[in-house]
C-alpha positions in Angstrom: 104.2 69.2 93.7 103.0 71.2 96.7 104.3 74.7 97.1 106.8 75.1 100.1 106.5 78.1 102.4 109.5 80.3 102.5 110.6 80.4 106.2 112.4 83.7 105.5 109.3 85.5 104.2 108.5 88.8 105.8 105.4 88.9 108.0 102.4 90.7 106.7 102.1 94.3 107.6 98.9 93.6 109.6 100.8 91.0 111.8 100.3 92.1 115.5 103.6 90.7 116.8 107.0 91.9 115.4 109.2 89.1 114.0 112.9 89.3 112.9 114.0 92.6 111.6 110.6 94.1 112.3 111.2 93.5 116.0 113.5 96.5 115.9 110.6 98.7 114.8 109.1 98.1 118.3 109.8 101.4 120.1 109.4 99.8 123.5 112.1 97.3 122.7 114.4 99.9 121.3 114.0 102.0 124.4 114.8 99.0 126.6 118.0 98.3 124.5 119.0 102.0 124.7 118.5 101.9 128.4 121.0 99.0 128.7 123.4 100.7 126.3 123.3 103.9 128.3 124.0 102.1 131.5 127.0 100.4 129.9 128.2 103.8 128.6 127.8 105.5 132.0 129.6 102.7 133.9 131.7 100.9 131.4 134.3 100.1 134.1 131.8 97.8 135.8 131.1 94.1 134.8 128.1 93.9 132.4 127.2 90.3 131.8 124.2 89.6 129.5 122.2 88.6 132.5 122.5 92.0 134.1 121.9 93.8 130.9 118.8 91.7 130.3 117.5 92.6 133.7 118.0 96.3 133.0 116.1 95.9 129.8 113.4 93.7 131.2 113.7 90.9 128.6 115.2 87.4 128.5 119.0 87.0 128.1 118.7 85.4 124.7 116.3 87.9 123.4 118.4 90.8 124.7 121.6 89.4 123.1 119.9 88.9 119.7 118.1 92.2 119.7 121.1 94.2 120.9 123.3 92.8 118.1 120.6 93.4 115.5 120.0 97.0 116.7 123.6 98.1 117.2 125.6 95.8 114.9 127.8 94.4 117.7 127.1 91.9 120.5 126.9 93.6 124.0 130.4 92.3 125.1 132.1 93.8 122.0 130.3 97.0 122.4 131.6 97.2 126.0 135.1 96.4 124.9 134.9 99.3 122.3 133.9 101.7 125.0 136.6 100.6 127.4 139.3 100.9 124.7 138.0 104.3 123.7 138.3 105.5 127.3 141.7 104.0 127.7 142.9 105.6 124.5 141.7 109.0 125.7 143.3 108.6 129.1 146.6 107.5 127.5 146.6 110.5 125.3 145.4 113.1 127.8 146.7 112.1 131.2 149.9 111.1 133.0 148.3 108.1 134.6 150.3 104.9 134.5 149.1 102.2 132.0 148.3 100.0 135.0 146.1 102.7 136.6 144.3 103.3 133.2 143.7 99.5 132.8 142.0 99.3 136.2 140.2 102.6 135.8 138.6 101.4 132.6 137.3 98.1 134.0 140.0 95.6 133.3 140.8 93.1 136.0 144.1 92.1 134.5 146.9 94.2 133.1 147.9 91.4 130.7 144.4 91.0 129.3 144.1 94.8 128.9 147.4 94.9 127.0 146.6 91.9 124.8 143.1 93.1 123.8 144.3 96.7 123.4 146.9 95.5 120.9 144.5 93.2 119.1 142.0 96.1 118.6 144.3 99.1 118.0 147.2 97.3 116.4 149.7 98.7 118.9 150.5 98.5 122.6 149.2 101.1 125.1 152.7 102.5 125.5 153.3 102.9 121.8 149.9 104.5 121.3 150.7 107.0 124.1 154.0 107.9 122.5 152.5 108.3 119.0 149.6 110.4 120.4 152.0 112.7 122.2 154.2 113.1 119.1 151.1 114.1 117.1 149.6 116.3 119.7 150.4 119.8 118.3 148.8 118.9 115.0 145.5 117.8 116.7 145.1 120.9 118.9 142.7 122.5 116.4 140.5 119.5 115.8 137.3 119.3 118.0 137.3 116.6 120.6 134.1 115.0 119.3 135.7 114.6 115.8 138.8 113.1 117.3 136.8 110.6 119.4 134.8 109.5 116.4 137.9 109.1 114.3 139.8 107.2 117.0 136.9 104.8 117.8 138.2 101.2 117.4 136.4 99.0 114.8 136.1 95.7 116.6 134.6 93.9 113.6 137.7 94.6 111.5 140.1 93.9 114.4 138.5 90.5 115.1 138.4 89.5 111.4 142.0 90.6 110.9 143.1 88.5 113.9 141.2 85.5 112.6 142.8 86.0 109.1 146.3 86.2 110.7 145.7 83.1 112.7 144.4 81.3 109.6 147.6 82.4 107.7 149.7 81.6 110.8 151.2 85.1 110.7 149.8 86.2 114.1 152.6 87.7 116.2 152.6 86.7 119.9 151.2 89.3 122.3 154.4 89.2 124.4 158.0 89.1 123.2 160.2 86.4 124.6 163.9 87.1 124.7 166.2 84.4 123.9 168.3 83.7 127.0 171.7 82.3 125.9 
């Protein structure tokens, strides 16, 4: 019986073109991906479709999306959502801006979408998070801001998986509460 080639086999070290995970060893590609990531960080309130990010990086859309996820562990859209929710959390905690103003300042076009995604990711509404953060404020005064930011960074992977689990178990609570009018 002829021996089959394993399509998952790693390329030889002398291979001139990077393939698969080795593509992330390409410093030029990593620089391009970081350029796009930095642009998203600097202007996370703007719309960042994959087409625009690929143009910033100078690669095709499909190659950008695959490489970004491989390099940073999240697809570009989820990474952008993480940044927006981080900024919204900080603004809710540290400012007196209204929730509507915070939603629009962090790049959301709809207050309803902001509230739903915020609740899906953090597990609580923006208003509830603001109240909790203010109640715990005296305890957090001595903690450096960089440590707080890292600790409060939402984990979208867990949030998405948890939401899928709840949907599968049919225990997902609706995003809005409907009052029974009798």
